[in-house]
N, C-alpha and C positions, 0 to 999 in steps of 0.2 A: 972708763965707762964703755960698756958694750951696748950697741944700738940693736933694737929688736926690729927685724925685718919680716914682712909677711912671707909665708911659705911660697916658694916658686910655683907658678902654674904652668901646665904643659902648653907648649906653643900651639897656636892655632885654635884653641878652645876658649871661647868667651862664655863663662858661666852666667853672665848677667843677661844673656839673650834668652827669650822664652823658648821652652821646649816644644817639640812637636805636639805633645799631649795638651799643652796649654793653648796652643794656637789652633791646631786642626781639630782637636777633640773637646774644645770649649772648656778645658780644665777639668773635665769629668771622665777622663780615660787616658790610656797610653797608646802610643803608636806601635803597631806590630807589623811584621811582614805578612802580606796576604797569604792565607793557607794555600799551599800548592806552589808557592814560590812567586817570583815576579819582582818587579822593582817598586810596585805600589805599596804604600803604607796604608793600613786601615786602623780604625779606632777599636780598641778593646775597652768597652765602657765599664765604669765602676758600678757597684751595686746600686740600683735605684735609677739608673740612666740607660737609655737605649737610643737607637737611631744611627744613621751612618756616621754622624759626627758627635754622638752622645748629646744631642740637643734636646731630647724629650725626656721627661721624667716618667717613671713607670706609673706613678700615681697621679700624673697630670690629667689623665682621662677621667679620673674619678672626681676631680675637684668641683666641676660644675654640678653634676647630679647630687653630690654630697651636700654642697651649699644649698641647693634648691630643696633638698629633703629636710635639712635642718631648719631652713626658713619656713617650710610648710608646717613642720611640727610646732614651731614657736607661734605661728599665726593661729593654728588650730587650738593650742592651749589658751591663747588670749581670747579667742571667740568663746571657748567653753567656759572660761572664768567669767566673761561678761554675761553669758546666759545664766550661769549659776547665781551671780549677784542679782540679776533682775528677778529671778524666781524667789530668792530669799527676801527681796524688797517687797514683792507682792504678798508673800506669806506673812511677813511682819505686819503689813497694812491690814490684811484680812484678820489676823489675830487681835490687833488693836480694836478693830471694828466689832468683833465678836465679844471681846471683853467689855467694851463700852455698852453694847446692847444687854449683856448679862447683868451689869450693875446699874443699868438704867440711866447712863450718862447720855446727854444730848450733845455729842461731839461730832463735828463735821470732820471726816477723815479723808 
């Protein structure tokens, strides 16, 4: 019987530790050497993220105005529907009253 052993891993590298991109770049980028050289690492953000540590989303600045705009449209549509319903109610009442007068009914409307 031959035993199956996991493949050997290079000494000194622990692959279970988080990478620089996961820790420094919030998991939304990779660490690269600063342009122009130096010992500092900077984040190169993935598409859709920005900031020194890839902490901001590109569309994050749009979320509040977009939410308010959608809410404004919904409220506007509700107000318009309420006004139309009231106008139709008054029109139906007026039509019933005219019909009753035309046929000589004595109906309180």
